[in-house]
C-alpha positions as CSV (number, residue, x, y, z in Angstrom):
1,X,109.6,20.9,189.3
2,X,113.3,20.5,190.2
3,X,116.0,18.2,189.0
4,X,115.6,15.9,192.1
5,X,112.1,14.9,191.1
6,X,113.0,13.8,187.5
7,X,114.1,10.2,188.4
8,X,110.9,9.7,190.4
9,X,108.8,11.0,187.5
10,X,110.6,8.8,185.1
11,X,109.9,5.7,187.3
12,X,106.2,6.6,187.6
13,X,105.9,7.0,183.8
14,X,107.6,3.7,183.2
15,X,105.3,1.9,185.7
16,X,102.2,3.4,184.1
17,X,103.2,3.1,180.4
18,X,105.5,-0.1,180.5
19,X,103.2,-2.2,178.2
20,X,103.5,0.5,175.6
21,X,107.2,0.9,176.1
22,X,107.7,-2.9,175.7
23,X,105.7,-2.9,172.5
24,X,107.7,0.1,171.2
25,X,111.0,-1.7,172.0
26,X,109.8,-4.8,170.3
27,X,108.7,-2.9,167.2
28,X,112.1,-1.2,167.1
29,X,113.8,-4.5,167.4
30,X,111.8,-6.0,164.5
31,X,112.5,-3.0,162.3
32,X,116.2,-3.1,163.1
33,X,116.3,-6.8,162.3
34,X,114.5,-6.3,159.0
35,X,116.8,-3.5,158.0
36,X,119.9,-5.5,158.9
37,X,118.6,-8.5,157.0
38,X,117.7,-6.4,153.9
39,X,121.2,-4.9,154.0
40,X,122.8,-8.3,154.2
41,X,120.7,-9.7,151.4
42,X,121.4,-6.7,149.2
43,X,125.2,-7.0,149.8
44,X,125.1,-10.7,149.1
45,X,123.0,-10.1,145.9
46,X,125.4,-7.4,144.8
47,X,128.4,-9.6,145.5
48,X,126.8,-12.5,143.6
49,X,126.0,-10.3,140.6
50,X,129.6,-9.0,140.6
51,X,131.0,-12.5,140.6
52,X,128.6,-13.5,137.8
53,X,129.6,-10.5,135.6
54,X,133.3,-11.3,136.1
55,X,132.7,-15.0,135.3
56,X,131.0,-14.0,132.0
57,X,134.3,-12.2,131.0
58,X,136.7,-15.1,131.7
59,X,140.3,-13.8,131.6
60,X,139.4,-10.6,129.8
61,X,141.1,-7.7,131.6
62,X,139.9,-4.9,129.3
63,X,138.4,-4.3,125.9
64,X,138.2,-1.8,123.2
65,X,134.6,-1.7,122.0
66,X,133.6,0.3,118.9
67,X,130.2,1.8,118.1
68,X,130.9,0.6,114.5
69,X,133.3,-1.7,112.8
70,X,137.0,-0.9,112.5
71,X,140.1,-2.7,111.0
72,X,141.0,-6.0,112.6
73,X,144.6,-5.0,112.2
74,X,144.1,-2.3,114.8
75,X,144.6,-5.0,117.4
76,X,148.1,-5.9,116.0
77,X,149.0,-2.2,115.9
78,X,147.7,-1.7,119.4
79,X,149.6,-4.7,120.8
80,X,153.0,-3.2,119.8
81,X,152.4,-0.2,122.0
82,X,150.5,-1.9,124.9
83,X,153.4,-4.3,125.5
84,X,155.9,-1.5,126.2
85,X,156.6,-0.7,129.8
86,X,154.7,-3.6,131.4
87,X,155.9,-4.7,134.8
88,X,158.1,-7.8,134.9
89,X,156.1,-11.0,134.7
90,X,153.1,-9.4,133.1
91,X,152.1,-10.5,129.6
92,X,149.0,-9.2,127.8
93,X,147.5,-10.6,124.6
94,X,145.2,-8.7,122.3
95,X,142.6,-10.5,120.3
96,X,140.3,-8.9,117.6
97,X,136.8,-10.1,117.6
98,X,133.2,-9.5,116.4
99,X,130.4,-9.4,118.9
100,X,127.1,-9.0,117.0
101,X,123.5,-10.1,117.2
102,X,122.1,-12.6,114.7
103,X,119.2,-14.9,114.1
104,X,119.7,-18.7,114.2
105,X,117.3,-20.7,112.0
106,X,116.9,-24.4,112.1
107,X,114.5,-26.9,110.4
108,X,112.4,-28.5,113.1
109,X,110.4,-31.1,111.2
110,X,109.8,-32.7,107.9
111,X,107.0,-30.4,107.0
112,X,109.4,-27.5,106.5
113,X,108.4,-25.6,109.6
114,X,111.4,-23.8,111.0
115,X,112.4,-22.5,114.4
116,X,114.4,-19.3,115.0
117,X,116.2,-17.8,117.9
118,X,118.0,-14.5,118.4
119,X,121.5,-15.1,119.7
120,X,124.8,-13.3,120.4
121,X,127.6,-14.2,118.1
122,X,131.2,-14.2,119.4
123,X,133.5,-14.5,116.5
124,X,137.2,-14.8,117.1
125,X,140.1,-17.0,115.9
126,X,141.1,-18.3,119.3
127,X,138.3,-18.5,121.9
128,X,140.6,-20.5,124.1
129,X,142.8,-17.4,124.5
130,X,140.0,-15.6,126.3
131,X,140.9,-17.2,129.6
132,X,137.7,-19.3,130.3
133,X,138.3,-22.5,132.2
134,X,137.9,-25.4,129.8
135,X,137.3,-23.1,126.8
136,X,136.7,-24.8,123.5
137,X,139.4,-25.0,120.8
138,X,138.9,-22.9,117.7
139,X,136.2,-24.1,115.3
140,X,137.2,-24.8,111.7
141,X,135.5,-24.1,108.4
142,X,131.7,-24.0,108.6
143,X,131.5,-25.5,112.1
144,X,130.4,-23.3,115.1
145,X,129.9,-23.9,118.8
146,X,126.6,-23.1,120.5
147,X,125.9,-22.9,124.2
148,X,123.6,-25.2,126.1
149,X,120.9,-22.4,126.3
150,X,120.6,-22.2,122.5
151,X,120.9,-25.9,122.0
152,X,118.0,-26.6,124.4
153,X,115.9,-23.8,122.9
154,X,116.2,-25.1,119.3
155,X,116.8,-28.8,120.1
156,X,120.2,-28.8,118.6
157,X,122.7,-31.6,118.6
158,X,126.3,-31.9,117.3
159,X,126.2,-32.2,113.6
160,X,122.9,-30.4,113.0
161,X,122.8,-27.8,110.3
162,X,121.8,-24.2,111.2
163,X,121.5,-21.0,109.2
164,X,123.0,-17.9,110.7
165,X,121.4,-14.6,109.5
166,X,122.8,-11.1,110.2
167,X,120.7,-8.1,109.3
168,X,122.4,-5.5,107.1
169,X,122.5,-2.1,108.6
170,X,120.6,0.6,106.7
171,X,122.1,3.9,105.9
172,X,118.7,5.6,106.6
173,X,118.0,6.3,110.3
174,X,115.3,4.1,111.8
175,X,113.4,7.2,113.1
176,X,113.3,8.9,109.7
177,X,109.7,9.4,108.6
178,X,110.5,10.2,104.9
179,X,113.5,7.9,104.2
180,X,112.9,4.7,102.2
181,X,114.3,1.8,104.2
182,X,114.8,-1.7,102.9
183,X,115.3,-4.6,105.3
184,X,117.8,-7.2,104.1
185,X,119.9,-9.9,105.8
186,X,122.8,-12.1,104.8
187,X,122.7,-15.8,105.8
188,X,125.2,-18.6,105.8
189,X,124.6,-22.4,106.3
190,X,126.7,-23.7,109.1
191,X,127.0,-26.9,111.3
192,X,127.0,-27.3,115.0
193,X,130.5,-28.5,115.8
194,X,130.1,-28.6,119.6
195,X,127.8,-27.6,122.4
196,X,129.3,-25.5,125.2
197,X,128.1,-26.1,128.8
198,X,126.2,-23.3,130.6
199,X,129.3,-22.2,132.5
200,X,132.7,-21.1,131.2
201,X,132.7,-19.8,127.6
202,X,129.0,-20.7,127.3
203,X,128.0,-17.9,129.6
204,X,130.1,-15.2,127.8
205,X,128.4,-11.8,127.7
206,X,129.6,-8.1,127.6
207,X,126.4,-7.2,129.5
208,X,126.0,-7.8,133.2
209,X,122.8,-9.8,132.9
210,X,121.5,-12.4,135.4
211,X,120.3,-14.8,132.8
212,X,122.6,-16.6,130.3
213,X,121.5,-15.9,126.8
214,X,121.8,-17.9,123.6
215,X,125.4,-17.8,122.2
216,X,127.1,-18.8,119.0
217,X,130.9,-19.0,118.9
218,X,132.2,-18.8,115.3
219,X,135.5,-18.2,113.5
220,X,136.2,-14.5,112.8
221,X,136.2,-15.1,109.0
222,X,132.7,-16.5,109.2
223,X,131.2,-13.4,110.8
224,X,133.3,-11.2,108.4
225,X,131.9,-13.0,105.4
226,X,128.3,-12.5,106.7
227,X,128.9,-8.8,107.3
228,X,130.6,-8.3,103.9
229,X,132.7,-5.4,105.2
230,X,136.1,-6.9,104.8
231,X,138.6,-7.7,107.6
232,X,136.8,-5.8,110.3
233,X,136.2,-6.2,114.0
234,X,134.2,-4.2,116.6
235,X,136.0,-5.5,119.8
236,X,139.6,-5.9,120.8
237,X,140.0,-8.1,123.9
238,X,143.0,-7.7,126.2
239,X,143.8,-10.9,128.1
240,X,146.5,-11.1,130.8
241,X,148.4,-14.2,129.9
242,X,150.7,-13.9,132.8
243,X,150.6,-11.6,135.9
244,X,147.7,-9.4,137.1
245,X,147.2,-6.0,138.6
246,X,148.5,-3.9,135.7
247,X,146.4,-1.0,134.4
248,X,145.6,-2.7,131.1
249,X,142.6,-0.4,130.3
250,X,144.7,2.7,130.9
251,X,147.4,1.4,128.6
252,X,145.0,0.6,125.9
253,X,143.4,4.0,126.1
254,X,146.8,5.8,126.0
255,X,148.1,3.9,123.0
256,X,144.9,3.7,120.9
257,X,145.6,5.4,117.6
258,X,142.8,4.7,115.2
259,X,143.1,5.8,111.6
260,X,140.4,7.6,109.5
261,X,139.5,4.2,108.0
262,X,138.6,3.0,111.5
263,X,136.1,5.8,111.6
264,X,134.7,5.0,108.2
265,X,136.4,8.0,106.6
266,X,138.8,8.5,103.7
267,X,140.9,11.5,102.8
268,X,141.5,11.9,99.1
269,X,143.1,14.8,97.1
270,X,140.9,16.2,94.4
271,X,142.7,17.5,91.3
272,X,142.3,21.2,90.7
273,X,141.8,22.2,94.3
274,X,144.1,24.8,95.8
275,X,146.5,23.7,98.6
276,X,145.7,24.5,102.2
277,X,146.0,28.2,102.8
278,X,145.7,29.0,99.1
279,X,143.2,31.4,97.4
280,X,139.6,30.2,97.3
281,X,137.8,29.7,94.0
282,X,136.0,32.7,93.0
């Protein structure tokens, strides 16, 4: 066989096998269209989830999130350093808050049967400063705001009483087989002051979930009273009040200077101990 006979051979093969070749081309076209469609749907889904996650954060540019509670005054100390060196026209506000899980109890009928729902509690003094469109004004006293998901789940209306219960953390690890653990919770009777719509502040979440969960927005002092740990917070929100594009997260990281108290530690001098570098007891 020489090179001059290859075109003729290709033509003969195409004439003999053209039904199979057409079927193969059609199958390749279907596969290509399926893959292209799947890629398009995946990109659209990813973009939609990204927009939803950003919408759940409102105007929050960055946040300091603690594994445990720290002093609420840390936000004020952090604000003094974070404001230094910002570009012209950029303003960043820092807001201490508590984001915790709690149980919401409500009486559902005259027989005394009660309904209960787990919910996220967002406790801060100025929820309107978080940058959500149409955010609610701060609640006062024993009034709280609930989102439409929680209100629909428990049949709540403005003015209804609820009981907010927060479980007290145990010092014994949950996986300890020998430790004696006691389960306790602190509760407080509150009143529904407003019902938030499903969008805006009502969809707040620090987790990129697809479904909006039950939410209670309360004053910071209310959550602190339930926890009984003093003036504490576990989140500091950084909100750009003017200008965008600055490295807010990097500035917070560089200027974060927690004290021993923020880690739950205390350093005390014990009388009778030698100074550092002194002779050990013996």
